[in-house]
A tleap script that builds the chain and sets N, CA, C and O, in Angstrom:
source leaprc.protein.ff14SB
mol = sequence {
  NMET SER VAL THR GLU PRO LEU SER VAL SER
  ASP ALA ARG ASN GLN LEU ALA ALA ILE ILE
  ASN ARG ALA HIE ARG ASP HIE GLU PRO VAL
  PHE LEU SER ARG ARG GLY ARG ARG VAL ALA
  ALA VAL ILE ASP ALA ASP ASP LEU GLU ARG
  LEU ILE ASP LEU ALA GLU ASP MET ALA ASP
  ILE ARG ALA ALA GLN GLU SER ARG GLN GLU
  MET GLN ARG THR GLN VAL GLU PRO THR PRO
  TRP ASP GLN VAL LYS ALA ASP LEU GLY LEU
  CVAL
}
set mol.1.N position { 14.145 -9.420 12.888 }
set mol.1.CA position { 15.241 -9.510 13.826 }
set mol.1.C position { 14.676 -9.308 15.227 }
set mol.1.O position { 14.021 -8.302 15.501 }
set mol.2.N position { 14.925 -10.242 16.084 }
set mol.2.CA position { 14.460 -10.106 17.458 }
set mol.2.C position { 15.648 -9.760 18.345 }
set mol.2.O position { 16.689 -10.415 18.299 }
set mol.3.N position { 15.475 -8.737 19.139 }
set mol.3.CA position { 16.549 -8.310 20.033 }
set mol.3.C position { 16.250 -8.882 21.414 }
set mol.3.O position { 15.211 -8.602 22.013 }
set mol.4.N position { 17.182 -9.684 21.897 }
set mol.4.CA position { 17.005 -10.276 23.218 }
set mol.4.C position { 17.577 -9.350 24.281 }
set mol.4.O position { 18.287 -8.393 23.975 }
set mol.5.N position { 17.264 -9.644 25.503 }
set mol.5.CA position { 17.803 -8.865 26.619 }
set mol.5.C position { 19.317 -8.966 26.611 }
set mol.5.O position { 19.869 -10.033 26.344 }
set mol.6.N position { 19.988 -7.868 26.900 }
set mol.6.CA position { 21.459 -7.927 26.918 }
set mol.6.C position { 21.978 -8.763 28.074 }
set mol.6.O position { 21.353 -8.867 29.129 }
set mol.7.N position { 23.133 -9.352 27.844 }
set mol.7.CA position { 23.832 -10.098 28.893 }
set mol.7.C position { 24.790 -9.148 29.592 }
set mol.7.O position { 25.352 -8.252 28.963 }
set mol.8.N position { 24.974 -9.337 30.859 }
set mol.8.CA position { 25.967 -8.529 31.550 }
set mol.8.C position { 27.354 -8.955 31.069 }
set mol.8.O position { 27.563 -10.104 30.679 }
set mol.9.N position { 28.282 -8.024 31.104 }
set mol.9.CA position { 29.646 -8.325 30.673 }
set mol.9.C position { 30.227 -9.450 31.515 }
set mol.9.O position { 30.930 -10.316 30.994 }
set mol.10.N position { 29.944 -9.445 32.806 }
set mol.10.CA position { 30.493 -10.512 33.656 }
set mol.10.C position { 29.913 -11.872 33.279 }
set mol.10.O position { 30.644 -12.863 33.283 }
set mol.11.N position { 28.618 -11.949 32.952 }
set mol.11.CA position { 28.039 -13.212 32.484 }
set mol.11.C position { 28.628 -13.611 31.136 }
set mol.11.O position { 28.865 -14.791 30.877 }
set mol.12.N position { 28.862 -12.626 30.287 }
set mol.12.CA position { 29.390 -12.902 28.952 }
set mol.12.C position { 30.786 -13.517 29.027 }
set mol.12.O position { 31.141 -14.356 28.199 }
set mol.13.N position { 31.567 -13.107 30.006 }
set mol.13.CA position { 32.913 -13.681 30.154 }
set mol.13.C position { 32.847 -15.193 30.289 }
set mol.13.O position { 33.672 -15.915 29.729 }
set mol.14.N position { 31.861 -15.661 31.032 }
set mol.14.CA position { 31.727 -17.103 31.275 }
set mol.14.C position { 31.123 -17.843 30.083 }
set mol.14.O position { 31.213 -19.068 30.004 }
set mol.15.N position { 30.508 -17.105 29.153 }
set mol.15.CA position { 29.796 -17.743 28.045 }
set mol.15.C position { 30.332 -17.302 26.681 }
set mol.15.O position { 29.626 -17.408 25.678 }
set mol.16.N position { 31.545 -16.819 26.636 }
set mol.16.CA position { 32.046 -16.200 25.413 }
set mol.16.C position { 31.926 -17.114 24.191 }
set mol.16.O position { 31.435 -16.673 23.152 }
set mol.17.N position { 32.350 -18.342 24.284 }
set mol.17.CA position { 32.282 -19.248 23.130 }
set mol.17.C position { 30.839 -19.434 22.673 }
set mol.17.O position { 30.567 -19.418 21.473 }
set mol.18.N position { 29.924 -19.607 23.601 }
set mol.18.CA position { 28.512 -19.796 23.249 }
set mol.18.C position { 27.933 -18.530 22.616 }
set mol.18.O position { 27.123 -18.614 21.693 }
set mol.19.N position { 28.341 -17.362 23.105 }
set mol.19.CA position { 27.855 -16.091 22.550 }
set mol.19.C position { 28.332 -15.921 21.116 }
set mol.19.O position { 27.570 -15.517 20.238 }
set mol.20.N position { 29.601 -16.233 20.892 }
set mol.20.CA position { 30.147 -16.135 19.531 }
set mol.20.C position { 29.422 -17.105 18.603 }
set mol.20.O position { 29.060 -16.736 17.486 }
set mol.21.N position { 29.211 -18.327 19.048 }
set mol.21.CA position { 28.497 -19.315 18.227 }
set mol.21.C position { 27.084 -18.848 17.920 }
set mol.21.O position { 26.608 -19.001 16.796 }
set mol.22.N position { 26.412 -18.279 18.912 }
set mol.22.CA position { 25.029 -17.808 18.722 }
set mol.22.C position { 24.984 -16.673 17.707 }
set mol.22.O position { 24.127 -16.667 16.823 }
set mol.23.N position { 25.891 -15.721 17.823 }
set mol.23.CA position { 25.914 -14.599 16.882 }
set mol.23.C position { 26.187 -15.095 15.463 }
set mol.23.O position { 25.579 -14.619 14.505 }
set mol.24.N position { 27.093 -16.040 15.339 }
set mol.24.CA position { 27.436 -16.587 14.025 }
set mol.24.C position { 26.284 -17.408 13.451 }
set mol.24.O position { 25.950 -17.271 12.274 }
set mol.25.N position { 25.690 -18.238 14.259 }
set mol.25.CA position { 24.624 -19.143 13.811 }
set mol.25.C position { 23.336 -18.390 13.479 }
set mol.25.O position { 22.726 -18.623 12.436 }
set mol.26.N position { 22.924 -17.480 14.379 }
set mol.26.CA position { 21.627 -16.815 14.232 }
set mol.26.C position { 21.686 -15.527 13.420 }
set mol.26.O position { 20.649 -14.999 13.021 }
set mol.27.N position { 22.888 -15.018 13.173 }
set mol.27.CA position { 23.060 -13.750 12.449 }
set mol.27.C position { 22.282 -12.618 13.124 }
set mol.27.O position { 21.698 -11.764 12.457 }
set mol.28.N position { 22.286 -12.628 14.433 }
set mol.28.CA position { 21.684 -11.557 15.218 }
set mol.28.C position { 22.689 -11.133 16.282 }
set mol.28.O position { 23.396 -11.971 16.842 }
set mol.29.N position { 22.753 -9.833 16.561 }
set mol.29.CA position { 23.721 -9.387 17.563 }
set mol.29.C position { 23.359 -9.877 18.959 }
set mol.29.O position { 22.187 -10.049 19.292 }
set mol.30.N position { 24.376 -10.095 19.754 }
set mol.30.CA position { 24.197 -10.398 21.172 }
set mol.30.C position { 24.729 -9.173 21.918 }
set mol.30.O position { 25.928 -8.891 21.902 }
set mol.31.N position { 23.822 -8.459 22.564 }
set mol.31.CA position { 24.204 -7.230 23.253 }
set mol.31.C position { 24.725 -7.530 24.653 }
set mol.31.O position { 24.257 -8.440 25.336 }
set mol.32.N position { 25.710 -6.732 25.053 }
set mol.32.CA position { 26.305 -6.855 26.379 }
set mol.32.C position { 26.041 -5.574 27.153 }
set mol.32.O position { 26.030 -4.480 26.589 }
set mol.33.N position { 25.829 -5.728 28.449 }
set mol.33.CA position { 25.526 -4.549 29.262 }
set mol.33.C position { 26.455 -4.467 30.464 }
set mol.33.O position { 27.025 -5.457 30.923 }
set mol.34.N position { 26.577 -3.257 30.942 }
set mol.34.CA position { 27.329 -2.992 32.165 }
set mol.34.C position { 26.480 -2.010 32.970 }
set mol.34.O position { 26.104 -0.943 32.484 }
set mol.35.N position { 26.191 -2.390 34.194 }
set mol.35.CA position { 25.349 -1.571 35.077 }
set mol.35.C position { 23.999 -1.237 34.422 }
set mol.35.O position { 23.481 -0.129 34.558 }
set mol.36.N position { 23.454 -2.217 33.716 }
set mol.36.CA position { 22.133 -2.070 33.122 }
set mol.36.C position { 22.073 -1.317 31.808 }
set mol.36.O position { 20.988 -1.134 31.256 }
set mol.37.N position { 23.215 -0.875 31.290 }
set mol.37.CA position { 23.236 -0.135 30.028 }
set mol.37.C position { 23.983 -0.931 28.971 }
set mol.37.O position { 25.054 -1.478 29.236 }
set mol.38.N position { 23.411 -0.994 27.760 }
set mol.38.CA position { 24.098 -1.683 26.669 }
set mol.38.C position { 25.392 -0.955 26.341 }
set mol.38.O position { 25.405 0.262 26.157 }
set mol.39.N position { 26.481 -1.715 26.270 }
set mol.39.CA position { 27.780 -1.109 26.011 }
set mol.39.C position { 28.499 -1.721 24.805 }
set mol.39.O position { 29.438 -1.122 24.282 }
set mol.40.N position { 28.073 -2.895 24.363 }
set mol.40.CA position { 28.761 -3.560 23.256 }
set mol.40.C position { 27.835 -4.603 22.643 }
set mol.40.O position { 26.779 -4.930 23.185 }
set mol.41.N position { 28.266 -5.107 21.505 }
set mol.41.CA position { 27.520 -6.180 20.850 }
set mol.41.C position { 28.502 -7.131 20.188 }
set mol.41.O position { 29.553 -6.715 19.700 }
set mol.42.N position { 28.155 -8.394 20.175 }
set mol.42.CA position { 28.920 -9.406 19.453 }
set mol.42.C position { 28.089 -9.755 18.227 }
set mol.42.O position { 26.934 -10.167 18.340 }
set mol.43.N position { 28.700 -9.582 17.037 }
set mol.43.CA position { 27.992 -9.934 15.807 }
set mol.43.C position { 28.914 -10.766 14.926 }
set mol.43.O position { 30.135 -10.745 15.080 }
set mol.44.N position { 28.309 -11.489 14.012 }
set mol.44.CA position { 29.061 -12.302 13.068 }
set mol.44.C position { 29.957 -11.398 12.218 }
set mol.44.O position { 29.524 -10.326 11.796 }
set mol.45.N position { 31.180 -11.809 11.966 }
set mol.45.CA position { 32.138 -10.996 11.220 }
set mol.45.C position { 31.659 -10.697 9.805 }
set mol.45.O position { 31.826 -9.575 9.325 }
set mol.46.N position { 31.065 -11.681 9.127 }
set mol.46.CA position { 30.563 -11.437 7.769 }
set mol.46.C position { 29.413 -10.433 7.793 }
set mol.46.O position { 29.301 -9.601 6.893 }
set mol.47.N position { 28.562 -10.504 8.807 }
set mol.47.CA position { 27.469 -9.535 8.939 }
set mol.47.C position { 28.026 -8.127 9.130 }
set mol.47.O position { 27.509 -7.170 8.554 }
set mol.48.N position { 29.072 -8.000 9.933 }
set mol.48.CA position { 29.695 -6.695 10.145 }
set mol.48.C position { 30.259 -6.147 8.847 }
set mol.48.O position { 30.080 -4.968 8.542 }
set mol.49.N position { 30.936 -6.988 8.080 }
set mol.49.CA position { 31.491 -6.541 6.800 }
set mol.49.C position { 30.388 -6.050 5.868 }
set mol.49.O position { 30.547 -5.030 5.198 }
set mol.50.N position { 29.263 -6.779 5.824 }
set mol.50.CA position { 28.142 -6.351 4.987 }
set mol.50.C position { 27.592 -5.008 5.468 }
set mol.50.O position { 27.276 -4.140 4.654 }
set mol.51.N position { 27.478 -4.835 6.779 }
set mol.51.CA position { 26.991 -3.563 7.321 }
set mol.51.C position { 27.925 -2.411 6.977 }
set mol.51.O position { 27.471 -1.320 6.630 }
set mol.52.N position { 29.218 -2.649 7.072 }
set mol.52.CA position { 30.191 -1.613 6.721 }
set mol.52.C position { 30.080 -1.264 5.239 }
set mol.52.O position { 30.083 -0.089 4.874 }
set mol.53.N position { 29.982 -2.286 4.385 }
set mol.53.CA position { 29.827 -2.040 2.949 }
set mol.53.C position { 28.564 -1.231 2.669 }
set mol.53.O position { 28.595 -0.285 1.882 }
set mol.54.N position { 27.456 -1.598 3.307 }
set mol.54.CA position { 26.208 -0.863 3.106 }
set mol.54.C position { 26.321 0.576 3.590 }
set mol.54.O position { 25.811 1.491 2.943 }
set mol.55.N position { 26.983 0.781 4.721 }
set mol.55.CA position { 27.158 2.140 5.241 }
set mol.55.C position { 28.014 2.974 4.283 }
set mol.55.O position { 27.725 4.148 4.055 }
set mol.56.N position { 29.061 2.371 3.725 }
set mol.56.CA position { 29.904 3.086 2.763 }
set mol.56.C position { 29.121 3.408 1.499 }
set mol.56.O position { 29.250 4.503 0.953 }
set mol.57.N position { 28.307 2.462 1.027 }
set mol.57.CA position { 27.466 2.716 -0.152 }
set mol.57.C position { 26.498 3.863 0.124 }
set mol.57.O position { 26.310 4.735 -0.724 }
set mol.58.N position { 25.885 3.864 1.306 }
set mol.58.CA position { 24.935 4.920 1.648 }
set mol.58.C position { 25.636 6.277 1.722 }
set mol.58.O position { 25.077 7.285 1.290 }
set mol.59.N position { 26.851 6.312 2.263 }
set mol.59.CA position { 27.610 7.564 2.318 }
set mol.59.C position { 27.895 8.066 0.899 }
set mol.59.O position { 27.813 9.267 0.641 }
set mol.60.N position { 28.227 7.158 -0.016 }
set mol.60.CA position { 28.474 7.545 -1.409 }
set mol.60.C position { 27.201 8.092 -2.052 }
set mol.60.O position { 27.242 9.092 -2.769 }
set mol.61.N position { 26.076 7.438 -1.794 }
set mol.61.CA position { 24.801 7.888 -2.354 }
set mol.61.C position { 24.467 9.284 -1.845 }
set mol.61.O position { 24.063 10.154 -2.618 }
set mol.62.N position { 24.636 9.494 -0.549 }
set mol.62.CA position { 24.349 10.824 0.015 }
set mol.62.C position { 25.284 11.890 -0.544 }
set mol.62.O position { 24.852 13.008 -0.826 }
set mol.63.N position { 26.553 11.553 -0.704 }
set mol.63.CA position { 27.509 12.511 -1.268 }
set mol.63.C position { 27.127 12.870 -2.699 }
set mol.63.O position { 27.225 14.033 -3.091 }
set mol.64.N position { 26.694 11.888 -3.482 }
set mol.64.CA position { 26.268 12.147 -4.855 }
set mol.64.C position { 25.026 13.037 -4.874 }
set mol.64.O position { 24.930 13.955 -5.689 }
set mol.65.N position { 24.079 12.765 -3.978 }
set mol.65.CA position { 22.872 13.598 -3.899 }
set mol.65.C position { 23.233 15.039 -3.538 }
set mol.65.O position { 22.704 15.984 -4.125 }
set mol.66.N position { 24.134 15.199 -2.570 }
set mol.66.CA position { 24.559 16.544 -2.172 }
set mol.66.C position { 25.254 17.259 -3.332 }
set mol.66.O position { 25.063 18.461 -3.522 }
set mol.67.N position { 26.056 16.527 -4.104 }
set mol.67.CA position { 26.735 17.124 -5.253 }
set mol.67.C position { 25.730 17.580 -6.301 }
set mol.67.O position { 25.858 18.667 -6.864 }
set mol.68.N position { 24.727 16.742 -6.561 }
set mol.68.CA position { 23.685 17.121 -7.527 }
set mol.68.C position { 22.939 18.372 -7.057 }
set mol.68.O position { 22.671 19.278 -7.846 }
set mol.69.N position { 22.611 18.412 -5.773 }
set mol.69.CA position { 21.908 19.581 -5.230 }
set mol.69.C position { 22.763 20.842 -5.338 }
set mol.69.O position { 22.259 21.914 -5.672 }
set mol.70.N position { 24.069 20.708 -5.051 }
set mol.70.CA position { 24.966 21.861 -5.158 }
set mol.70.C position { 25.061 22.337 -6.604 }
set mol.70.O position { 25.066 23.539 -6.871 }
set mol.71.N position { 25.138 21.379 -7.541 }
set mol.71.CA position { 25.203 21.755 -8.955 }
set mol.71.C position { 23.931 22.486 -9.373 }
set mol.71.O position { 23.997 23.434 -10.156 }
set mol.72.N position { 22.778 22.064 -8.867 }
set mol.72.CA position { 21.528 22.755 -9.187 }
set mol.72.C position { 21.504 24.158 -8.589 }
set mol.72.O position { 21.067 25.112 -9.233 }
set mol.73.N position { 21.983 24.271 -7.340 }
set mol.73.CA position { 22.001 25.580 -6.669 }
set mol.73.C position { 22.936 26.558 -7.370 }
set mol.73.O position { 22.596 27.725 -7.568 }
set mol.74.N position { 24.103 26.075 -7.737 }
set mol.74.CA position { 25.134 26.958 -8.298 }
set mol.74.C position { 25.087 27.044 -9.824 }
set mol.74.O position { 25.790 27.858 -10.422 }
set mol.75.N position { 24.264 26.210 -10.452 }
set mol.75.CA position { 24.155 26.168 -11.918 }
set mol.75.C position { 25.484 25.824 -12.591 }
set mol.75.O position { 25.728 26.228 -13.728 }
set mol.76.N position { 26.347 25.073 -11.884 }
set mol.76.CA position { 27.627 24.641 -12.440 }
set mol.76.C position { 27.425 23.311 -13.165 }
set mol.76.O position { 26.785 22.394 -12.650 }
set mol.77.N position { 27.980 23.229 -14.362 }
set mol.77.CA position { 27.887 21.995 -15.139 }
set mol.77.C position { 28.999 21.037 -14.694 }
set mol.77.O position { 30.097 21.481 -14.360 }
set mol.78.N position { 28.726 19.742 -14.686 }
set mol.78.CA position { 29.778 18.781 -14.315 }
set mol.78.C position { 30.876 18.750 -15.383 }
set mol.78.O position { 30.631 19.022 -16.557 }
set mol.79.N position { 32.086 18.412 -14.947 }
set mol.79.CA position { 33.210 18.273 -15.877 }
set mol.79.C position { 33.088 16.924 -16.579 }
set mol.79.O position { 32.956 15.894 -15.918 }
set mol.80.N position { 33.130 16.920 -17.901 }
set mol.80.CA position { 33.031 15.641 -18.630 }
set mol.80.C position { 34.173 14.696 -18.232 }
set mol.80.O position { 35.293 15.126 -17.961 }
set mol.81.N position { 33.854 13.399 -18.206 }
set mol.81.CA position { 34.815 12.383 -17.778 }
set mol.81.C position { 36.080 12.412 -18.635 }
set mol.81.O position { 37.186 12.265 -18.115 }
set mol.82.N position { 35.922 12.599 -19.929 }
set mol.82.CA position { 37.102 12.649 -20.811 }
set mol.82.C position { 38.020 13.797 -20.413 }
set mol.82.O position { 39.242 13.664 -20.475 }
set mol.83.N position { 37.442 14.917 -20.006 }
set mol.83.CA position { 38.234 16.073 -19.583 }
set mol.83.C position { 38.970 15.766 -18.268 }
set mol.83.O position { 40.129 16.149 -18.108 }
set mol.84.N position { 38.309 15.085 -17.339 }
set mol.84.CA position { 38.939 14.705 -16.070 }
set mol.84.C position { 40.140 13.813 -16.346 }
set mol.84.O position { 41.220 14.024 -15.795 }
set mol.85.N position { 39.944 12.813 -17.207 }
set mol.85.CA position { 41.060 11.901 -17.523 }
set mol.85.C position { 42.210 12.649 -18.173 }
set mol.85.O position { 43.376 12.394 -17.872 }
set mol.86.N position { 41.884 13.566 -19.058 }
set mol.86.CA position { 42.934 14.338 -19.729 }
set mol.86.C position { 43.674 15.213 -18.720 }
set mol.86.O position { 44.902 15.293 -18.748 }
set mol.87.N position { 42.938 15.859 -17.842 }
set mol.87.CA position { 43.557 16.708 -16.814 }
set mol.87.C position { 44.484 15.921 -15.906 }
set mol.87.O position { 45.481 16.454 -15.420 }
set mol.88.N position { 44.160 14.659 -15.676 }
set mol.88.CA position { 44.980 13.815 -14.802 }
set mol.88.C position { 46.072 13.071 -15.574 }
set mol.88.O position { 46.845 12.316 -14.984 }
set mol.89.N position { 46.137 13.280 -16.879 }
set mol.89.CA position { 47.148 12.621 -17.698 }
set mol.89.C position { 46.901 11.136 -17.876 }
set mol.89.O position { 47.843 10.354 -18.002 }
set mol.90.N position { 45.638 10.749 -17.886 }
set mol.90.CA position { 45.293 9.325 -18.001 }
set mol.90.C position { 44.917 8.920 -19.415 }
set mol.90.O position { 44.539 7.772 -19.648 }
set mol.91.N position { 45.015 9.854 -20.373 }
set mol.91.CA position { 44.638 9.521 -21.739 }
set mol.91.C position { 45.854 9.449 -22.610 }
set mol.91.O position { 45.742 9.178 -23.805 }
savepdb mol mol.pdb
quit
């Protein structure tokens, strides 16, 4: 992935359609700047959805790792799935 120099927001206003097409076609973000600082990015919508899905998966993985570590620290055994279903009235 190559990151190009950001476009100023004022320049981006004049090139919005081209920026959207570029982000969609190249699958690379187009960064926008204001007063020399990056403030936003235009990315393909499908790419954003994939990034969100990956971030959610990573959060789940980290939560599972933390749960395993807590179980090791506290020596608590996990509740069997059949017991969880029974407790919730799902059986």
